[in-house]
C-alpha positions in Angstrom: -20.6 5.0 32.0 -19.9 8.3 30.9 -16.4 8.9 29.7 -14.3 11.9 31.2 -13.0 14.4 28.4 -10.8 16.7 29.4 -10.7 20.0 26.9 -7.1 20.9 26.5 -7.2 25.2 27.0 -5.2 26.0 23.6 -7.6 27.2 20.5 -6.5 28.5 17.1 -9.0 31.0 15.8 -9.2 32.7 12.4 -6.3 35.5 11.7 -7.0 37.9 9.2 -3.5 38.6 9.3 -2.1 35.9 7.9 -1.7 37.2 3.8 -0.6 35.5 0.7 0.5 37.7 -2.5 -1.6 35.8 -5.1 -2.1 36.3 -8.8 -5.0 38.3 -10.0 -6.4 39.6 -13.3 -9.1 42.0 -13.6 -11.0 39.9 -16.4 -10.7 39.0 -20.0 -7.4 38.8 -22.2 -8.5 42.2 -23.7 -8.9 43.9 -20.2 -5.7 42.5 -19.0 -3.9 44.2 -21.9 -5.8 47.3 -21.4 -4.2 47.3 -17.9 -0.8 46.8 -19.3 -0.9 49.5 -22.1 -1.5 51.8 -19.6 1.5 50.7 -17.3 3.5 50.8 -20.9 2.5 54.3 -21.5 3.9 55.5 -17.8 7.1 57.8 -18.2 10.2 56.0 -16.8 9.9 58.6 -13.9 6.1 57.5 -13.0 6.9 53.9 -13.4 10.2 54.1 -10.8 8.2 56.3 -8.7 5.0 54.2 -8.7 6.9 50.7 -8.2 8.6 52.7 -5.3 5.7 53.3 -3.6 4.5 49.8 -3.5 7.4 48.8 -2.1 7.5 50.8 0.5 3.6 49.8 1.4 4.2 45.7 0.6 7.5 44.7 1.0 7.5 44.4 4.8 4.4 42.2 4.3 5.6 39.5 2.2 8.8 37.9 2.2 10.9 38.4 -1.5 7.9 40.8 -2.9 10.1 41.7 -6.2 10.5 37.8 -6.5 6.3 37.5 -6.3 6.0 40.2 -9.1 8.7 38.9 -11.5 6.6 35.4 -11.3 3.1 37.5 -12.0 4.8 39.2 -14.8 5.6 36.0 -16.1 1.8 35.1 -16.4 1.1 37.5 -18.3 3.9 38.0 -20.5 2.9 36.0 -23.5 0.4 38.9 -24.3 3.0 41.2 -25.1 3.8 40.2 -28.5 0.1 40.4 -29.3 0.1 43.8 -28.4 3.6 44.4 -30.6 5.4 44.7 -27.5 8.9 42.9 -27.0 9.3 41.7 -23.5 13.2 41.7 -23.7 12.7 45.3 -24.3 11.5 46.5 -21.0 13.2 47.0 -18.2 13.0 45.3 -15.0 11.5 47.9 -12.9 8.8 48.1 -15.8 8.2 44.5 -15.6 8.2 44.5 -11.8 5.3 47.1 -11.8 3.2 45.2 -14.2 3.4 42.1 -12.2 2.0 44.4 -9.1 -0.5 45.3 -10.8 -1.6 41.4 -11.4 -1.2 40.6 -7.6 -3.5 40.6 -4.7 -3.2 39.9 -1.1 -5.2 37.0 0.2 -6.5 36.4 3.7 -5.7 32.6 4.1 -7.5 32.0 7.3 -9.5 34.9 8.0 -12.9 33.1 7.6 -12.3 29.7 9.4 -9.5 27.9 11.2 -10.5 24.4 11.7 -10.6 20.4 10.9 -7.0 20.1 12.2 -5.1 16.9 11.6 -2.0 15.9 14.3 1.1 13.6 13.9 4.6 13.3 15.5 7.5 15.8 13.8 10.3 14.2 12.0 12.3 15.8 14.4 12.0 14.6 18.0 15.4 16.4 19.1 16.4 18.6 22.1 13.3 17.0 24.2 12.8 16.3 27.7 11.5 13.1 29.2 8.0 12.8 28.6 7.5 15.0 25.7 6.8 14.7 22.2 6.7 17.3 19.1 4.2 17.3 17.3 3.4 19.1 13.7 -0.9 20.0 13.5 -2.6 20.8 10.0 -5.3 22.9 9.8 -7.9 23.7 6.7 -7.4 27.6 6.7 -10.2 29.3 4.6 -10.4 32.8 3.6 -12.5 34.9 0.9 -14.7 32.9 -1.5 -14.4 30.0 1.1 -11.2 29.0 -0.4 -9.5 26.3 1.8 -5.6 25.6 1.9 -3.3 23.3 4.3 -1.0 25.5 7.0 0.9 24.1 9.8 1.9 24.4 13.4 4.2 23.0 15.3 3.9 22.2 19.5 5.2 20.4 22.3 3.2 17.8 24.3 4.5 17.8 27.9 4.0 14.5 30.1 0.8 15.8 31.7 -0.4 16.7 28.3 -0.7 19.9 28.4 0.3 21.4 24.7 2.6 24.3 24.0 2.7 26.0 20.2 6.1 27.8 18.6 5.8 31.4 17.9 3.8 31.7 14.5 6.1 33.3 12.1 5.9 36.8 10.5 5.0 35.9 7.3 3.3 33.4 4.9 5.0 32.0 1.7 3.6 30.0 -0.9 5.5 26.9 -2.5 7.7 27.2 -5.9 5.4 25.2 -8.0 7.4 21.9 -9.7 5.2 20.7 -12.5 7.9 18.2 -13.2 5.3 15.0 -13.6 6.0 12.5 -15.5 2.3 10.6 -16.9 1.9 7.2 -17.7 -0.5 7.1 -20.8 -2.6 4.4 -20.2 -2.9 4.8 -16.7 -4.2 8.2 -17.6 -6.6 6.9 -20.1 -7.9 4.7 -17.5 -8.5 7.4 -14.9 -10.3 9.7 -17.5 -12.4 6.1 -18.0 -13.3 6.2 -14.3 -14.3 9.9 -14.5 -16.7 8.6 -17.4 -15.0 10.7 -19.8 -14.8 8.6 -23.1 -15.5 10.4 -26.2 -13.3 10.1 -29.2 -11.8 13.3 -28.3 -9.5 11.6 -25.8 -7.8 9.4 -28.6 -7.2 12.4 -30.6 -5.3 14.2 -28.0 -3.4 10.9 -26.6 -2.4 9.3 -29.7 0.0 12.1 -30.1 2.3 11.1 -26.8 4.2 8.3 -26.5 3.8 5.7 -23.6 4.9 8.1 -21.3 4.8 12.2 -21.5 5.5 15.3 -19.6 2.9 18.0 -18.9 4.3 20.5 -21.9 4.1 17.6 -23.9 0.5 17.3 -23.4 -0.2 20.6 -23.4 0.9 21.0 -27.1 -0.9 18.1 -28.5 -4.0 20.1 -27.0 -3.0 23.0 -28.8 -2.6 20.7 -32.2 -5.9 19.3 -31.3 -7.9 22.8 -31.0 -6.4 24.0 -33.9 -7.3 20.9 -36.2 -11.2 21.0 -35.3 -13.8 23.2 -34.4 -14.8 21.9 -31.1 -18.5 20.8 -30.2 -19.2 22.3 -26.3 -19.1 18.3 -25.1 -15.8 17.8 -26.9 -14.2 21.3 -24.8 -15.5 20.1 -21.6 -13.3 16.5 -22.2 -10.5 18.7 -23.4 -11.2 20.7 -20.0 -11.1 17.3 -18.1 -8.0 16.2 -19.6 -6.5 19.5 -18.5 -8.2 19.2 -15.2 -6.7 15.7 -14.4 -3.2 16.9 -15.9 -3.0 19.7 -13.4 -3.5 17.5 -10.1 -0.3 16.0 -10.6 2.4 18.3 -9.1 5.2 19.3 -6.8 5.6 22.1 -4.7 8.9 23.0 -2.5 9.1 25.4 0.6 12.2 27.9 1.0 14.5 26.5 3.5 14.3 30.1 5.2 10.5 29.4 6.2 9.2 28.4 9.7 6.6 25.4 9.4 3.9 28.1 10.8 5.0 30.3 7.3 4.2 27.3 4.9 0.7 27.3 3.0 -0.2 24.9 0.6 -3.1 26.6 -1.7 -4.8 25.7 -4.4 -2.6 25.2 -7.4 -4.5 23.3 -10.0 -8.2 23.8 -11.7 -9.3 20.6 -9.9 -8.3 22.6 -6.6 -10.0 26.0 -7.4 -12.4 26.5 -4.9 -10.0 24.7 -2.1 -8.3 21.9 -0.5 -10.7 20.5 2.2 -9.9 18.3 5.1 -6.6 16.9 5.0 -6.1 13.6 7.1 -2.3 13.5 7.7 -0.8 10.2 8.9 3.0 8.6 9.7 3.5 6.1 7.1 6.1 3.5 8.1 7.2 1.0 4.8 7.8 -2.6 5.8 12.0 -2.0 5.6 11.3 0.8 7.9 11.4 4.0 5.8 8.9 6.5 7.0 7.1 8.9 5.1 4.0 11.4 5.7 0.9 10.9 3.7 -2.2 13.5 3.7 -5.4 12.2 2.3 -7.4 15.4 1.2 -10.5 16.6 -1.0 -9.8 18.7 -3.9 -13.0 20.5 -4.7 -13.3 22.9 -7.8 -16.9 24.3 -7.0 -19.0 21.6 -9.1 -16.8 17.8 -8.2 -14.4 16.4 -6.1 -11.3 14.5 -6.3 -9.7 12.7 -3.6 -6.0 13.3 -3.8 -2.7 11.9 -1.8 0.0 14.1 -0.6 3.3 12.9 0.2 6.2 14.6 2.1 9.5 13.4 4.0 10.5 16.6 5.7 6.9 19.2 5.3 9.0 21.3 2.8 8.9 19.1 -0.2 5.7 18.0 -1.2 4.3 15.4 -3.8 0.7 15.9 -4.8 -1.0 13.5 -7.0 -5.0 12.0 -7.8 -6.2 9.0 -6.1 -7.5 6.4 -8.8 -9.5 3.3 -9.1 -13.3 2.4 -9.2 -13.6 3.7 -5.5 -11.4 6.3 -5.2 -14.3 9.0 -4.7 -16.3 11.1 -2.5 -14.7 12.6 0.4 -13.2 11.2 4.0 -10.3 9.0 2.6 -7.7 7.9 5.4 -4.9 5.9 5.1 -3.8 3.3 8.0 -0.2 4.0 9.1 1.2 0.6 7.6 0.6 -2.4 5.6 -1.5 -4.8 6.3 -0.4 -8.5 4.9 1.5 -6.8 2.4 -1.4 -4.5 1.6 -2.3 -0.9 1.8 -5.4 -0.1 3.6 -7.0 3.0 3.7 -10.7 4.1 5.4 -13.2 6.0 3.0 -16.9 6.6 2.3 -17.5 6.0 -0.7 -21.6 6.2 -0.8 -21.4 9.3 1.6 -22.8 7.8 4.3 -21.2 4.6 5.5 -18.1 3.7 6.4 -15.5 1.3 4.8 -12.0 -0.3 4.5 -10.2 -0.4 1.0 -7.4 -2.6 0.3 -4.2 -2.3 -2.2 -1.1 -3.2 -3.7 -0.7 0.8 -4.9 -1.1 3.3 -2.5 -2.6 5.4 -5.3 -4.6 2.8 -6.7 -8.0 1.8 -5.1 -10.4 -1.5 -6.6 -11.3 -3.6 -3.3 -13.7 -2.5 -0.8 -15.5 -3.6 2.4 -18.5 -1.9 3.9 -17.7 -1.6 7.7 -20.0 0.6 9.2 -23.4 1.8 9.1 -25.1 4.6 11.1 -27.0 2.9 13.9 -27.9 4.9 16.4 -30.2 8.2 16.6 -26.9 10.6 16.7 -25.6 9.2 13.5 -28.5 8.4 11.6 -27.6 10.6 8.6 -24.2 9.2 7.7 -21.0 8.3 9.7 -17.8 9.0 8.4 -13.7 8.8 9.8 -12.0 11.3 11.7 -8.4 10.4 10.9 -6.2 7.5 10.0 -6.5 4.7 12.6 -4.0 4.5 15.6 -2.8 1.3 16.3 -3.0 0.0 19.8 -2.7 -3.9 21.2 -6.6 -3.9 21.4 -7.1 -3.3 17.8 -7.0 -0.1 15.0 -8.5 2.7 17.1 -10.3 5.1 14.8 -12.3 8.2 15.8 -15.6 8.4 13.7 -18.2 11.2 13.5 -21.7 10.8 13.0 -24.5 13.3 12.0 -27.9 13.6 13.6 -31.1 15.7 14.4 -30.4 19.1 13.5 -27.4 18.2 11.1 -25.3 18.1 15.0 -21.7 16.2 14.4 -20.6 14.4 17.1 -17.6 12.0 17.6 -17.6 8.5 18.4 -14.9 5.6 18.5 -14.4 2.4 16.8 -12.3 -0.5 17.1 -11.0 -2.6 13.8 -9.0 -6.2 14.0 -5.2 -5.5 14.3 -4.7 -8.5 11.0 -8.2 -8.4 9.7 -9.5 -4.3 10.0 -12.8 -5.8 8.1 -14.2 -7.1 11.2 -15.2 -4.4 13.5 -14.7 -5.5 17.5 -16.5 -2.7 18.9 -18.1 0.6 18.6 -19.0 3.3 21.2 -22.9 3.4 21.2 -22.9 7.0 22.6 -20.5 10.0 21.6 -17.5 10.4 23.0 -17.3 14.3 22.2 -20.1 16.5 21.4 -20.3 20.1 20.9 -20.0 22.0 24.4 -22.0 24.9 24.9 -19.6 27.4 24.3 -18.7 25.4 21.0 -22.2 25.2 19.5 -21.8 28.8 17.9 -19.6 29.5 14.5 -19.7 29.2 10.5 -21.5 26.2 10.4 -23.1 25.4 14.0 -23.2 22.5 16.7 -20.6 20.7 14.9 -17.3 19.4 16.3 -14.9 17.2 13.7 -11.7 16.0 13.4 -8.9 14.9 10.7 -6.7 13.1 13.3 -5.6 12.0 16.6 -2.4 11.0 18.7 -2.0 8.8 21.6 0.7 10.0 24.5 1.0 8.3 27.6 -2.2 7.1 29.0 -4.5 9.6 27.1 -6.0 9.7 23.4 -5.7 13.9 22.2 -8.2 14.5 19.9 -7.7 17.7 17.7 -11.1 18.7 16.8 -13.0 21.6 14.9 -15.3 23.8 16.6 -18.4 24.5 14.3 -16.0 24.8 11.2 -14.9 28.1 12.8 -11.7 27.5 15.3 -9.8 24.6 16.3 -8.9 23.1 20.1 -8.0 19.7 21.5 -9.5 17.0 24.1 -7.9 14.5 26.0 -9.9 11.2 26.6 -8.1 8.6 29.2 -7.2 5.3 26.7 -8.4 2.9 29.3 -11.6 4.5 30.1 -12.4 4.8 26.1 -11.4 0.9 26.0 -13.7 -0.1 28.5 -16.5 2.2 27.0 -16.0 0.3 23.7 -15.8 -2.9 24.9 -18.2 -2.8 27.6 -20.7 -1.9 24.7 -19.5 -4.4 22.2 
């Protein structure tokens, strides 16, 4: 039978007015020094007037723009001694002016606002019966196709209509806290998994203790570069060591930001070309504690690195790469609880089929089981998950996507056994959601794609992206969906 799909009349589209102030450099160090020298040559009066004009033009567009200028001055401060200038000799105004020249506005969602994920908000206070507060994450894309994670907060009502809070007036990047302590053995093993095995690894790592911090690693790398004239391949190994270290970090947002003002913008080199398709899940540990995890893909323009983000309050986030033989490729999604004492994760390690992985450690994945292959014409190119599994009394409900003729993406569903999710109970033979005629045009035509769904009342609410451009929601009666699944089994 044909499923009844109810489109919810809420749509999110790109907004070029959503901007952050990010660090900018005009080119090589000599060019940067040239700009700095011109600023140093300005008179005190000219410096004062120029900074005041910048503040008049931009202070209303950003929260605490002078703090940003200070941070960006610090990014180039190390060049000053090379120019014969002591940084402490400069006035605060001149430092801020230098910082402003190495700052640019970036419209984080000017190109696309898509691939949403939806979870229950940690705060469920002050709601009426039948309401649920939710957090929706999106992949926002701006100039150069650089993607970041942004959020909106809304309330699902008893009739499954959705209202969202008014968007905040500013957009804030977080304070970046690089305080991670690395385990040497695990770090070397991850390099080995990445295929990085040259002897230069030992040269760098032998200087470090069994555990080390980022600064100690950077110091060891500097010593190694001083002692050796490195070949091109060894330079690439050094870059890869830094690449891996940069992928561990913590970020924290100011408490005076609203959720819609927080943006997780690429921080490390691994993410230089974007943070893609975060799949958030509300995870409950066996003793009852709750945390929110998101798996996402870090992309540097050449390679992908699967990563795991963790938060309890959506203010403070820990970010780490995912390790293990099968921690590769896109589209990983964590189950919302352990199964028989083990973490479980959906994945697509070969780029074509769906798998389930199990682990004792949420950051390390070594065991994998294939559960689904492309079977029907509308999915013959590849299948993948469209968000974390949802636990129901019938089994683990998973929204999947399939790619078929003309590279059209459709959404479908499978049902896995609660105790043994390697066993597929049922799968839909036809898509449950395909691009409607008005959804076919966008950055990538003919695509519906989701990173998460939620059950509310008697319906499944699917958050989905429209042709890699905008986002919306659809609702399907659960009983209809289960009838479709089990009749097709």
